[in-house]
N, CA, C and O atoms as CSV, one atom per row, in Angstrom:
chain,resi,resn,atom,element,x,y,z
A,1,UNK,N,N,0.845,-1.166,0.000
A,1,UNK,CA,C,0.000,0.000,0.000
A,1,UNK,C,C,0.896,1.237,0.000
A,1,UNK,O,O,1.581,1.499,0.989
A,2,UNK,N,N,0.900,1.981,-1.069
A,2,UNK,CA,C,1.773,3.148,-1.197
A,2,UNK,C,C,1.401,4.220,-0.175
A,2,UNK,O,O,2.218,5.086,0.138
A,3,UNK,N,N,0.187,4.170,0.340
A,3,UNK,CA,C,-0.227,5.111,1.379
A,3,UNK,C,C,0.550,4.949,2.659
A,3,UNK,O,O,0.537,5.845,3.504
A,4,UNK,N,N,1.241,3.810,2.831
A,4,UNK,CA,C,2.062,3.581,4.020
A,4,UNK,C,C,3.481,4.108,3.850
A,4,UNK,O,O,4.269,4.059,4.795
A,5,UNK,N,N,3.821,4.605,2.681
A,5,UNK,CA,C,5.194,5.043,2.439
A,5,UNK,C,C,5.486,6.355,3.159
A,5,UNK,O,O,4.578,7.098,3.530
A,6,UNK,N,N,6.761,6.616,3.345
A,6,UNK,CA,C,7.190,7.843,4.013
A,6,UNK,C,C,6.734,9.079,3.253
A,6,UNK,O,O,6.278,10.049,3.858
A,7,UNK,N,N,6.854,9.048,1.951
A,7,UNK,CA,C,6.495,10.225,1.157
A,7,UNK,C,C,5.040,10.634,1.386
A,7,UNK,O,O,4.717,11.821,1.355
A,8,UNK,N,N,4.178,9.670,1.612
A,8,UNK,CA,C,2.759,9.970,1.806
A,8,UNK,C,C,2.428,10.375,3.235
A,8,UNK,O,O,1.366,10.950,3.474
A,9,UNK,N,N,3.308,10.091,4.192
A,9,UNK,CA,C,2.971,10.283,5.600
A,9,UNK,C,C,4.028,11.006,6.417
A,9,UNK,O,O,3.988,10.941,7.646
A,10,UNK,N,N,4.950,11.678,5.799
A,10,UNK,CA,C,6.079,12.225,6.537
A,10,UNK,C,C,5.648,13.309,7.509
A,10,UNK,O,O,4.945,14.246,7.131
A,11,UNK,N,N,6.075,13.179,8.779
A,11,UNK,CA,C,5.701,14.135,9.814
A,11,UNK,C,C,6.914,14.657,10.591
A,11,UNK,O,O,6.756,15.521,11.453
A,12,UNK,N,N,8.096,14.165,10.312
A,12,UNK,CA,C,9.306,14.516,11.054
A,12,UNK,C,C,10.113,15.569,10.294
A,12,UNK,O,O,9.681,16.071,9.257
A,13,UNK,N,N,11.272,15.887,10.820
A,13,UNK,CA,C,12.193,16.813,10.174
A,13,UNK,C,C,12.769,16.118,8.937
A,13,UNK,O,O,13.322,15.022,9.033
A,14,UNK,N,N,12.638,16.754,7.795
A,14,UNK,CA,C,13.046,16.135,6.533
A,14,UNK,C,C,14.529,15.766,6.532
A,14,UNK,O,O,14.893,14.733,5.971
A,15,UNK,N,N,15.391,16.574,7.141
A,15,UNK,CA,C,16.828,16.269,7.129
A,15,UNK,C,C,17.122,14.963,7.864
A,15,UNK,O,O,18.028,14.232,7.465
A,16,UNK,N,N,16.385,14.654,8.919
A,16,UNK,CA,C,16.563,13.397,9.646
A,16,UNK,C,C,16.143,12.241,8.752
A,16,UNK,O,O,16.823,11.217,8.690
A,17,UNK,N,N,15.039,12.405,8.070
A,17,UNK,CA,C,14.567,11.364,7.167
A,17,UNK,C,C,15.577,11.123,6.045
A,17,UNK,O,O,15.882,9.975,5.721
A,18,UNK,N,N,16.088,12.183,5.460
A,18,UNK,CA,C,17.076,12.057,4.380
A,18,UNK,C,C,18.324,11.345,4.904
A,18,UNK,O,O,18.883,10.492,4.215
A,19,UNK,N,N,18.763,11.685,6.108
A,19,UNK,CA,C,19.936,11.030,6.691
A,19,UNK,C,C,19.668,9.534,6.881
A,19,UNK,O,O,20.559,8.719,6.640
A,20,UNK,N,N,18.469,9.163,7.305
A,20,UNK,CA,C,18.126,7.754,7.479
A,20,UNK,C,C,18.065,7.027,6.139
A,20,UNK,O,O,18.497,5.879,6.032
A,21,UNK,N,N,17.530,7.694,5.117
A,21,UNK,CA,C,17.506,7.111,3.775
A,21,UNK,C,C,18.921,6.872,3.251
A,21,UNK,O,O,19.216,5.811,2.701
A,22,UNK,N,N,19.783,7.855,3.423
A,22,UNK,CA,C,21.161,7.727,2.961
A,22,UNK,C,C,21.866,6.599,3.703
A,22,UNK,O,O,22.582,5.805,3.094
A,23,UNK,N,N,21.667,6.527,5.004
A,23,UNK,CA,C,22.267,5.451,5.791
A,23,UNK,C,C,21.816,4.089,5.281
A,23,UNK,O,O,22.616,3.159,5.177
A,24,UNK,N,N,20.535,3.978,4.966
A,24,UNK,CA,C,19.989,2.718,4.459
A,24,UNK,C,C,20.607,2.371,3.104
A,24,UNK,O,O,21.003,1.227,2.881
A,25,UNK,N,N,20.692,3.338,2.209
A,25,UNK,CA,C,21.258,3.086,0.883
A,25,UNK,C,C,22.740,2.724,0.977
A,25,UNK,O,O,23.210,1.847,0.252
A,26,UNK,N,N,23.475,3.391,1.863
A,26,UNK,CA,C,24.890,3.059,2.052
A,26,UNK,C,C,25.043,1.630,2.576
A,26,UNK,O,O,25.941,0.902,2.153
A,27,UNK,N,N,24.168,1.238,3.492
A,27,UNK,CA,C,24.220,-0.128,4.032
A,27,UNK,C,C,23.925,-1.152,2.936
A,27,UNK,O,O,24.571,-2.198,2.868
A,28,UNK,N,N,22.959,-0.849,2.087
A,28,UNK,CA,C,22.633,-1.758,0.983
A,28,UNK,C,C,23.842,-1.914,0.067
A,28,UNK,O,O,24.198,-3.035,-0.297
A,29,UNK,N,N,24.473,-0.816,-0.306
A,29,UNK,CA,C,25.649,-0.879,-1.174
A,29,UNK,C,C,26.783,-1.660,-0.517
A,29,UNK,O,O,27.436,-2.471,-1.172
A,30,UNK,N,N,27.020,-1.419,0.777
A,30,UNK,CA,C,28.080,-2.124,1.500
A,30,UNK,C,C,27.789,-3.628,1.551
A,30,UNK,O,O,28.685,-4.443,1.333
A,31,UNK,N,N,26.541,-3.989,1.839
A,31,UNK,CA,C,26.166,-5.394,1.942
A,31,UNK,C,C,26.185,-6.087,0.581
A,31,UNK,O,O,26.506,-7.272,0.494
A,32,UNK,N,N,25.846,-5.366,-0.471
A,32,UNK,CA,C,25.903,-5.955,-1.807
A,32,UNK,C,C,27.345,-6.177,-2.244
A,32,UNK,O,O,27.643,-7.145,-2.944
A,33,UNK,N,N,28.235,-5.288,-1.836
A,33,UNK,CA,C,29.650,-5.432,-2.178
A,33,UNK,C,C,30.291,-6.598,-1.428
A,33,UNK,O,O,31.155,-7.294,-1.962
A,34,UNK,N,N,29.856,-6.800,-0.187
A,34,UNK,CA,C,30.361,-7.894,0.642
A,34,UNK,C,C,29.175,-8.581,1.310
A,34,UNK,O,O,28.869,-8.297,2.468
A,35,UNK,N,N,28.500,-9.488,0.588
A,35,UNK,CA,C,27.337,-10.169,1.172
A,35,UNK,C,C,27.714,-10.903,2.448
A,35,UNK,O,O,28.812,-11.449,2.557
A,36,UNK,N,N,26.795,-10.916,3.417
A,36,UNK,CA,C,27.098,-11.570,4.684
A,36,UNK,C,C,27.293,-13.076,4.517
A,36,UNK,O,O,26.513,-13.749,3.843
A,37,UNK,N,N,28.345,-13.584,5.140
A,37,UNK,CA,C,28.574,-15.022,5.178
A,37,UNK,C,C,27.796,-15.544,6.380
A,37,UNK,O,O,27.862,-14.972,7.468
A,38,UNK,N,N,27.069,-16.620,6.177
A,38,UNK,CA,C,26.195,-17.055,7.261
A,38,UNK,C,C,25.965,-18.552,7.205
A,38,UNK,O,O,25.691,-19.103,6.139
A,39,UNK,N,N,26.076,-19.213,8.348
A,39,UNK,CA,C,25.731,-20.619,8.485
A,39,UNK,C,C,24.256,-20.672,8.865
A,39,UNK,O,O,23.883,-20.287,9.973
A,40,UNK,N,N,23.433,-21.142,7.963
A,40,UNK,CA,C,21.988,-21.113,8.188
A,40,UNK,C,C,21.496,-22.151,9.183
A,40,UNK,O,O,20.298,-22.218,9.459
A,41,UNK,N,N,22.383,-22.951,9.721
A,41,UNK,CA,C,22.000,-23.939,10.737
A,41,UNK,C,C,22.243,-23.335,12.110
A,41,UNK,O,O,23.313,-23.504,12.693
A,42,UNK,N,N,21.251,-22.636,12.616
A,42,UNK,CA,C,21.378,-21.954,13.906
A,42,UNK,C,C,20.377,-22.529,14.890
A,42,UNK,O,O,19.349,-23.089,14.507
A,43,UNK,N,N,20.699,-22.379,16.160
A,43,UNK,CA,C,19.789,-22.804,17.220
A,43,UNK,C,C,18.521,-21.945,17.130
A,43,UNK,O,O,18.588,-20.719,17.046
A,44,UNK,N,N,17.387,-22.609,17.149
A,44,UNK,CA,C,16.128,-21.884,17.021
A,44,UNK,C,C,15.769,-21.145,18.308
A,44,UNK,O,O,16.018,-21.630,19.411
A,45,UNK,N,N,15.187,-19.975,18.143
A,45,UNK,CA,C,14.740,-19.146,19.257
A,45,UNK,C,C,13.233,-19.263,19.416
A,45,UNK,O,O,12.510,-19.490,18.447
A,46,UNK,N,N,12.773,-19.106,20.641
A,46,UNK,CA,C,11.332,-18.979,20.890
A,46,UNK,C,C,10.928,-17.570,20.468
A,46,UNK,O,O,11.744,-16.649,20.502
A,47,UNK,N,N,9.682,-17.408,20.076
A,47,UNK,CA,C,9.227,-16.117,19.557
A,47,UNK,C,C,9.416,-15.001,20.581
A,47,UNK,O,O,9.716,-13.869,20.200
A,48,UNK,N,N,9.249,-15.293,21.866
A,48,UNK,CA,C,9.386,-14.246,22.888
A,48,UNK,C,C,10.828,-13.762,23.033
A,48,UNK,O,O,11.058,-12.716,23.639
A,49,UNK,N,N,11.798,-14.489,22.498
A,49,UNK,CA,C,13.200,-14.073,22.560
A,49,UNK,C,C,13.530,-13.002,21.518
A,49,UNK,O,O,14.618,-12.427,21.546
A,50,UNK,N,N,12.613,-12.737,20.618
A,50,UNK,CA,C,12.825,-11.738,19.561
A,50,UNK,C,C,12.543,-10.332,20.081
A,50,UNK,O,O,13.092,-9.349,19.581
A,51,UNK,N,N,11.688,-10.252,21.080
A,51,UNK,CA,C,11.296,-8.951,21.620
A,51,UNK,C,C,12.532,-8.172,22.079
A,51,UNK,O,O,13.375,-8.708,22.798
A,52,UNK,N,N,12.632,-6.938,21.671
A,52,UNK,CA,C,13.754,-6.093,22.050
A,52,UNK,C,C,14.931,-6.160,21.089
A,52,UNK,O,O,15.768,-5.257,21.086
A,53,UNK,N,N,15.017,-7.198,20.279
A,53,UNK,CA,C,16.082,-7.289,19.281
A,53,UNK,C,C,15.687,-6.435,18.072
A,53,UNK,O,O,14.509,-6.142,17.869
A,54,UNK,N,N,16.672,-6.045,17.283
A,54,UNK,CA,C,16.414,-5.218,16.104
A,54,UNK,C,C,15.335,-5.839,15.220
A,54,UNK,O,O,14.428,-5.138,14.772
A,55,UNK,N,N,15.423,-7.141,14.965
A,55,UNK,CA,C,14.437,-7.813,14.114
A,55,UNK,C,C,13.036,-7.655,14.693
A,55,UNK,O,O,12.088,-7.364,13.964
A,56,UNK,N,N,12.905,-7.846,15.994
A,56,UNK,CA,C,11.606,-7.715,16.650
A,56,UNK,C,C,11.047,-6.306,16.565
A,56,UNK,O,O,9.851,-6.115,16.350
A,57,UNK,N,N,11.923,-5.318,16.737
A,57,UNK,CA,C,11.472,-3.926,16.646
A,57,UNK,C,C,11.057,-3.579,15.221
A,57,UNK,O,O,10.038,-2.922,15.008
A,58,UNK,N,N,11.851,-4.023,14.244
A,58,UNK,CA,C,11.511,-3.775,12.833
A,58,UNK,C,C,10.173,-4.432,12.506
A,58,UNK,O,O,9.298,-3.806,11.907
A,59,UNK,N,N,10.019,-5.673,12.892
A,59,UNK,CA,C,8.775,-6.390,12.608
A,59,UNK,C,C,7.588,-5.718,13.292
A,59,UNK,O,O,6.510,-5.618,12.707
A,60,UNK,N,N,7.778,-5.260,14.515
A,60,UNK,CA,C,6.700,-4.565,15.228
A,60,UNK,C,C,6.256,-3.314,14.460
A,60,UNK,O,O,5.060,-3.075,14.293
A,61,UNK,N,N,7.219,-2.523,13.999
A,61,UNK,CA,C,6.869,-1.307,13.244
A,61,UNK,C,C,6.125,-1.652,11.958
A,61,UNK,O,O,5.204,-0.940,11.558
A,62,UNK,N,N,6.521,-2.736,11.319
A,62,UNK,CA,C,5.899,-3.115,10.051
A,62,UNK,C,C,4.509,-3.701,10.238
A,62,UNK,O,O,3.647,-3.542,9.373
A,63,UNK,N,N,4.285,-4.368,11.343
A,63,UNK,CA,C,2.994,-5.040,11.576
A,63,UNK,C,C,1.998,-4.184,12.350
A,63,UNK,O,O,0.809,-4.501,12.370
A,64,UNK,N,N,2.450,-3.114,12.982
A,64,UNK,CA,C,1.590,-2.290,13.824
A,64,UNK,C,C,0.841,-1.274,12.964
A,64,UNK,O,O,1.339,-0.178,12.706
A,65,UNK,N,N,-0.338,-1.643,12.532
A,65,UNK,CA,C,-1.126,-0.771,11.656
A,65,UNK,C,C,-1.864,0.318,12.429
A,65,UNK,O,O,-2.441,1.219,11.819
A,66,UNK,N,N,-1.856,0.252,13.757
A,66,UNK,CA,C,-2.556,1.249,14.562
A,66,UNK,C,C,-1.661,2.415,14.956
A,66,UNK,O,O,-2.146,3.443,15.429
A,67,UNK,N,N,-0.355,2.257,14.762
A,67,UNK,CA,C,0.590,3.304,15.139
A,67,UNK,C,C,0.420,4.496,14.202
A,67,UNK,O,O,0.417,4.320,12.984
A,68,UNK,N,N,0.279,5.708,14.748
A,68,UNK,CA,C,0.107,6.877,13.878
A,68,UNK,C,C,1.395,7.276,13.156
A,68,UNK,O,O,1.345,8.014,12.172
A,69,UNK,N,N,2.530,6.805,13.624
A,69,UNK,CA,C,3.797,7.157,12.987
A,69,UNK,C,C,3.980,6.374,11.692
A,69,UNK,O,O,3.378,5.318,11.495
A,70,UNK,N,N,4.806,6.902,10.835
A,70,UNK,CA,C,5.102,6.296,9.545
A,70,UNK,C,C,5.967,5.049,9.737
A,70,UNK,O,O,7.074,5.160,10.264
A,71,UNK,N,N,5.499,3.865,9.327
A,71,UNK,CA,C,6.281,2.646,9.555
A,71,UNK,C,C,7.617,2.650,8.819
A,71,UNK,O,O,8.607,2.143,9.346
A,72,UNK,N,N,7.665,3.208,7.617
A,72,UNK,CA,C,8.921,3.241,6.872
A,72,UNK,C,C,9.952,4.079,7.609
A,72,UNK,O,O,11.109,3.674,7.727
A,73,UNK,N,N,9.555,5.229,8.102
A,73,UNK,CA,C,10.481,6.086,8.829
A,73,UNK,C,C,10.949,5.415,10.114
A,73,UNK,O,O,12.129,5.494,10.455
A,74,UNK,N,N,10.040,4.754,10.831
A,74,UNK,CA,C,10.427,4.064,12.066
A,74,UNK,C,C,11.452,2.965,11.783
A,74,UNK,O,O,12.431,2.819,12.516
A,75,UNK,N,N,11.224,2.197,10.721
A,75,UNK,CA,C,12.150,1.121,10.369
A,75,UNK,C,C,13.489,1.694,9.912
A,75,UNK,O,O,14.543,1.217,10.332
A,76,UNK,N,N,13.455,2.714,9.054
A,76,UNK,CA,C,14.700,3.324,8.598
A,76,UNK,C,C,15.492,3.902,9.771
A,76,UNK,O,O,16.722,3.844,9.780
A,77,UNK,N,N,14.795,4.454,10.749
A,77,UNK,CA,C,15.459,4.994,11.939
A,77,UNK,C,C,16.132,3.866,12.732
A,77,UNK,O,O,17.271,4.004,13.177
A,78,UNK,N,N,15.415,2.754,12.901
A,78,UNK,CA,C,15.988,1.591,13.606
A,78,UNK,C,C,17.223,1.074,12.877
A,78,UNK,O,O,18.248,0.786,13.497
A,79,UNK,N,N,17.115,0.958,11.549
A,79,UNK,CA,C,18.224,0.425,10.762
A,79,UNK,C,C,19.413,1.377,10.768
A,79,UNK,O,O,20.560,0.931,10.806
A,80,UNK,N,N,19.154,2.687,10.730
A,80,UNK,CA,C,20.238,3.666,10.750
A,80,UNK,C,C,20.975,3.644,12.087
A,80,UNK,O,O,22.184,3.867,12.138
A,81,UNK,N,N,20.248,3.375,13.163
A,81,UNK,CA,C,20.854,3.354,14.496
A,81,UNK,C,C,21.590,2.042,14.782
A,81,UNK,O,O,22.375,1.961,15.726
A,82,UNK,N,N,21.334,1.018,13.966
A,82,UNK,CA,C,21.950,-0.289,14.197
A,82,UNK,C,C,23.447,-0.239,13.898
A,82,UNK,O,O,23.897,0.530,13.049
A,83,UNK,N,N,24.195,-1.058,14.595
A,83,UNK,CA,C,25.640,-1.142,14.407
A,83,UNK,C,C,25.945,-1.714,13.027
A,83,UNK,O,O,25.569,-2.853,12.747
A,84,UNK,N,N,26.619,-0.954,12.150
A,84,UNK,CA,C,26.898,-1.465,10.803
A,84,UNK,C,C,27.926,-2.596,10.797
A,84,UNK,O,O,28.046,-3.315,9.805
A,85,UNK,N,N,28.661,-2.756,11.882
A,85,UNK,CA,C,29.697,-3.786,11.938
A,85,UNK,C,C,29.218,-5.056,12.639
A,85,UNK,O,O,30.028,-5.913,12.991
A,86,UNK,N,N,27.912,-5.180,12.842
A,86,UNK,CA,C,27.403,-6.363,13.538
A,86,UNK,C,C,27.730,-7.625,12.739
A,86,UNK,O,O,27.594,-7.656,11.516
A,87,UNK,N,N,28.158,-8.647,13.446
A,87,UNK,CA,C,28.492,-9.929,12.836
A,87,UNK,C,C,27.199,-10.617,12.407
A,87,UNK,O,O,26.306,-10.783,13.238
A,88,UNK,N,N,27.060,-11.028,11.128
A,88,UNK,CA,C,25.839,-11.702,10.684
A,88,UNK,C,C,25.517,-12.954,11.524
A,88,UNK,O,O,24.354,-13.332,11.662
A,89,UNK,N,N,26.550,-13.581,12.077
A,89,UNK,CA,C,26.346,-14.753,12.942
A,89,UNK,C,C,25.998,-14.345,14.364
A,89,UNK,O,O,25.662,-15.192,15.191
A,90,UNK,N,N,26.077,-13.048,14.653
A,90,UNK,CA,C,25.809,-12.563,16.000
A,90,UNK,C,C,24.324,-12.597,16.324
A,90,UNK,O,O,23.477,-12.413,15.451
A,91,UNK,N,N,24.030,-12.832,17.577
A,91,UNK,CA,C,22.643,-13.009,18.019
A,91,UNK,C,C,21.773,-11.772,17.825
A,91,UNK,O,O,20.548,-11.855,17.917
A,92,UNK,N,N,22.396,-10.626,17.558
A,92,UNK,CA,C,21.585,-9.414,17.374
A,92,UNK,C,C,21.386,-9.059,15.901
A,92,UNK,O,O,20.679,-8.098,15.598
A,93,UNK,N,N,21.986,-9.804,14.985
A,93,UNK,CA,C,21.848,-9.444,13.572
A,93,UNK,C,C,20.466,-9.814,13.038
A,93,UNK,O,O,19.829,-10.757,13.508
A,94,UNK,N,N,20.024,-9.050,12.052
A,94,UNK,CA,C,18.728,-9.329,11.425
A,94,UNK,C,C,18.698,-10.737,10.837
A,94,UNK,O,O,17.724,-11.468,11.013
A,95,UNK,N,N,19.759,-11.108,10.146
A,95,UNK,CA,C,19.807,-12.412,9.495
A,95,UNK,C,C,19.786,-13.544,10.521
A,95,UNK,O,O,19.072,-14.531,10.343
A,96,UNK,N,N,20.563,-13.405,11.588
A,96,UNK,CA,C,20.588,-14.452,12.610
A,96,UNK,C,C,19.198,-14.655,13.204
A,96,UNK,O,O,18.713,-15.784,13.279
A,97,UNK,N,N,18.559,-13.571,13.624
A,97,UNK,CA,C,17.242,-13.695,14.263
A,97,UNK,C,C,16.223,-14.230,13.270
A,97,UNK,O,O,15.370,-15.039,13.634
A,98,UNK,N,N,16.301,-13.787,12.020
A,98,UNK,CA,C,15.384,-14.294,11.001
A,98,UNK,C,C,15.529,-15.810,10.853
A,98,UNK,O,O,14.537,-16.540,10.860
A,99,UNK,N,N,16.757,-16.270,10.720
A,99,UNK,CA,C,17.001,-17.707,10.568
A,99,UNK,C,C,16.662,-18.473,11.846
A,99,UNK,O,O,16.152,-19.593,11.785
A,100,UNK,N,N,16.944,-17.871,13.001
A,100,UNK,CA,C,16.716,-18.546,14.277
A,100,UNK,C,C,15.239,-18.615,14.653
A,100,UNK,O,O,14.872,-19.307,15.602
A,101,UNK,N,N,14.401,-17.909,13.923
A,101,UNK,CA,C,12.954,-17.969,14.193
A,101,UNK,C,C,12.192,-18.669,13.064
A,101,UNK,O,O,10.966,-18.582,12.999
A,102,UNK,N,N,12.899,-19.351,12.191
A,102,UNK,CA,C,12.250,-20.007,11.047
A,102,UNK,C,C,11.166,-20.980,11.503
A,102,UNK,O,O,10.071,-20.988,10.941
A,103,UNK,N,N,11.453,-21.787,12.498
A,103,UNK,CA,C,10.466,-22.769,12.978
A,103,UNK,C,C,9.277,-22.075,13.618
A,103,UNK,O,O,8.136,-22.483,13.405
A,104,UNK,N,N,9.524,-21.042,14.392
A,104,UNK,CA,C,8.434,-20.291,15.026
A,104,UNK,C,C,7.545,-19.641,13.970
A,104,UNK,O,O,6.320,-19.656,14.091
A,105,UNK,N,N,8.159,-19.072,12.940
A,105,UNK,CA,C,7.365,-18.418,11.897
A,105,UNK,C,C,6.507,-19.424,11.140
A,105,UNK,O,O,5.395,-19.101,10.720
A,106,UNK,N,N,7.018,-20.645,10.963
A,106,UNK,CA,C,6.253,-21.684,10.256
A,106,UNK,C,C,5.008,-22.106,11.031
A,106,UNK,O,O,4.054,-22.608,10.436
A,107,UNK,N,N,5.005,-21.912,12.335
A,107,UNK,CA,C,3.861,-22.281,13.178
A,107,UNK,C,C,2.679,-21.337,12.959
A,107,UNK,O,O,1.536,-21.683,13.258
A,108,UNK,N,N,2.960,-20.165,12.445
A,108,UNK,CA,C,1.915,-19.153,12.226
A,108,UNK,C,C,1.475,-19.193,10.770
A,108,UNK,O,O,2.288,-19.408,9.870
A,109,UNK,N,N,0.209,-18.989,10.553
A,109,UNK,CA,C,-0.296,-18.982,9.177
A,109,UNK,C,C,-0.096,-17.623,8.514
A,109,UNK,O,O,-0.322,-17.481,7.312
A,110,UNK,N,N,0.319,-16.642,9.273
A,110,UNK,CA,C,0.496,-15.291,8.764
A,110,UNK,C,C,1.898,-15.130,8.172
A,110,UNK,O,O,2.875,-15.165,8.920
A,111,UNK,N,N,2.027,-14.956,6.854
A,111,UNK,CA,C,3.355,-14.803,6.264
A,111,UNK,C,C,4.060,-13.533,6.724
A,111,UNK,O,O,5.275,-13.409,6.565
A,112,UNK,N,N,3.314,-12.589,7.293
A,112,UNK,CA,C,3.933,-11.346,7.735
A,112,UNK,C,C,4.660,-11.491,9.070
A,112,UNK,O,O,5.015,-10.490,9.693
A,113,UNK,N,N,4.884,-12.727,9.512
A,113,UNK,CA,C,5.746,-12.957,10.664
A,113,UNK,C,C,7.203,-12.780,10.233
A,113,UNK,O,O,8.095,-12.698,11.077
A,114,UNK,N,N,7.441,-12.720,8.931
A,114,UNK,CA,C,8.764,-12.424,8.380
A,114,UNK,C,C,8.832,-10.921,8.121
A,114,UNK,O,O,7.914,-10.344,7.538
A,115,UNK,N,N,9.923,-10.292,8.556
A,115,UNK,CA,C,10.070,-8.854,8.335
A,115,UNK,C,C,10.035,-8.516,6.845
A,115,UNK,O,O,9.480,-7.490,6.452
A,116,UNK,N,N,10.619,-9.368,6.026
A,116,UNK,CA,C,10.626,-9.110,4.581
A,116,UNK,C,C,9.218,-9.161,4.003
A,116,UNK,O,O,8.842,-8.292,3.216
A,117,UNK,N,N,8.449,-10.151,4.378
A,117,UNK,CA,C,7.071,-10.251,3.887
A,117,UNK,C,C,6.228,-9.086,4.406
A,117,UNK,O,O,5.388,-8.556,3.678
A,118,UNK,N,N,6.448,-8.689,5.651
A,118,UNK,CA,C,5.688,-7.571,6.218
A,118,UNK,C,C,6.025,-6.268,5.494
A,118,UNK,O,O,5.137,-5.459,5.226
A,119,UNK,N,N,7.310,-6.063,5.176
A,119,UNK,CA,C,7.710,-4.845,4.448
A,119,UNK,C,C,7.111,-4.839,3.043
A,119,UNK,O,O,6.675,-3.796,2.557
A,120,UNK,N,N,7.090,-6.000,2.395
A,120,UNK,CA,C,6.502,-6.090,1.053
A,120,UNK,C,C,5.006,-5.806,1.110
A,120,UNK,O,O,4.466,-5.120,0.243
A,121,UNK,N,N,4.343,-6.331,2.124
A,121,UNK,CA,C,2.897,-6.114,2.264
A,121,UNK,C,C,2.576,-4.646,2.512
A,121,UNK,O,O,1.500,-4.179,2.138
A,122,UNK,N,N,3.494,-3.914,3.138
A,122,UNK,CA,C,3.282,-2.487,3.387
A,122,UNK,C,C,3.703,-1.632,2.197
A,122,UNK,O,O,3.507,-0.417,2.214
A,123,UNK,N,N,4.283,-2.250,1.158
A,123,UNK,CA,C,4.692,-1.496,-0.031
A,123,UNK,C,C,5.919,-0.642,0.207
A,123,UNK,O,O,5.971,0.506,-0.234
A,124,UNK,N,N,6.910,-1.187,0.901
A,124,UNK,CA,C,8.110,-0.432,1.259
A,124,UNK,C,C,9.344,-1.035,0.577
A,124,UNK,O,O,10.088,-1.800,1.191
A,125,UNK,N,N,9.552,-0.686,-0.689
A,125,UNK,CA,C,10.619,-1.335,-1.463
A,125,UNK,C,C,12.025,-1.091,-0.936
A,125,UNK,O,O,12.867,-1.983,-1.044
A,126,UNK,N,N,12.321,0.080,-0.368
A,126,UNK,CA,C,13.684,0.340,0.131
A,126,UNK,C,C,13.942,-0.462,1.400
A,126,UNK,O,O,15.076,-0.874,1.642
A,127,UNK,N,N,12.929,-0.690,2.205
A,127,UNK,CA,C,13.085,-1.551,3.384
A,127,UNK,C,C,13.300,-2.983,2.907
A,127,UNK,O,O,14.156,-3.691,3.438
A,128,UNK,N,N,12.532,-3.413,1.911
A,128,UNK,CA,C,12.718,-4.759,1.346
A,128,UNK,C,C,14.127,-4.918,0.801
A,128,UNK,O,O,14.768,-5.944,1.029
A,129,UNK,N,N,14.617,-3.910,0.081
A,129,UNK,CA,C,15.961,-3.980,-0.483
A,129,UNK,C,C,16.998,-4.142,0.618
A,129,UNK,O,O,17.958,-4.897,0.461
A,130,UNK,N,N,16.815,-3.446,1.720
A,130,UNK,CA,C,17.765,-3.560,2.837
A,130,UNK,C,C,17.710,-4.952,3.453
A,130,UNK,O,O,18.751,-5.549,3.729
A,131,UNK,N,N,16.514,-5.472,3.671
A,131,UNK,CA,C,16.386,-6.796,4.281
A,131,UNK,C,C,16.966,-7.881,3.378
A,131,UNK,O,O,17.578,-8.832,3.864
A,132,UNK,N,N,16.777,-7.743,2.081
A,132,UNK,CA,C,17.361,-8.701,1.127
A,132,UNK,C,C,18.886,-8.580,1.154
A,132,UNK,O,O,19.591,-9.590,1.149
A,133,UNK,N,N,19.391,-7.354,1.183
A,133,UNK,CA,C,20.842,-7.149,1.266
A,133,UNK,C,C,21.411,-7.735,2.559
A,133,UNK,O,O,22.547,-8.210,2.586
A,134,UNK,N,N,20.620,-7.697,3.619
A,134,UNK,CA,C,21.050,-8.268,4.904
A,134,UNK,C,C,21.111,-9.791,4.833
A,134,UNK,O,O,21.710,-10.427,5.701
A,135,UNK,N,N,20.493,-10.384,3.801
A,135,UNK,CA,C,20.569,-11.833,3.621
A,135,UNK,C,C,19.263,-12.567,3.799
A,135,UNK,O,O,19.241,-13.793,3.684
A,136,UNK,N,N,18.158,-11.867,4.079
A,136,UNK,CA,C,16.880,-12.543,4.224
A,136,UNK,C,C,16.483,-13.131,2.862
A,136,UNK,O,O,16.668,-12.492,1.826
A,137,UNK,N,N,15.953,-14.320,2.875
A,137,UNK,CA,C,15.660,-15.065,1.652
A,137,UNK,C,C,14.339,-14.593,1.049
A,137,UNK,O,O,13.280,-14.750,1.656
A,138,UNK,N,N,14.409,-14.019,-0.139
A,138,UNK,CA,C,13.232,-13.524,-0.828
A,138,UNK,C,C,12.302,-14.665,-1.245
A,138,UNK,O,O,11.107,-14.441,-1.442
A,139,UNK,N,N,12.824,-15.866,-1.381
A,139,UNK,CA,C,12.024,-17.023,-1.811
A,139,UNK,C,C,11.463,-17.837,-0.662
A,139,UNK,O,O,10.850,-18.883,-0.877
A,140,UNK,N,N,11.671,-17.360,0.560
A,140,UNK,CA,C,11.126,-18.099,1.696
A,140,UNK,C,C,9.607,-18.091,1.647
A,140,UNK,O,O,9.002,-17.050,1.389
A,141,UNK,N,N,8.987,-19.236,1.891
A,141,UNK,CA,C,7.507,-19.267,1.852
A,141,UNK,C,C,6.888,-18.463,2.975
A,141,UNK,O,O,5.664,-18.390,3.081
């Protein structure tokens, strides 16, 4: 839904938004130049272990349709504040948490339990591009 995009709902200082967009684009370029190496066989996490982690916060912003704030801006802000040097195998990385919750996500019939699917459903292509660059599988069911 394009109505969920930042351009349609921007309420913050434009310079902050532009800085977050630039940070996101720089991260995408960096990740595309050096894709994350990752062992996809990780210990699975319970869904409640995601709360407070970057992945959980991003997913919350994408799934919370009652929040008056712009979901794209909230996600871009979270991603801009994240440590760019985080180890993809580290427990706080988007890719690690995504892979470590694969079994939990399969238990739910809602495909938007995946941050990538939730971003796509909200019509946020730059967020999708970042999540794909982070290593989330676009072909995951």
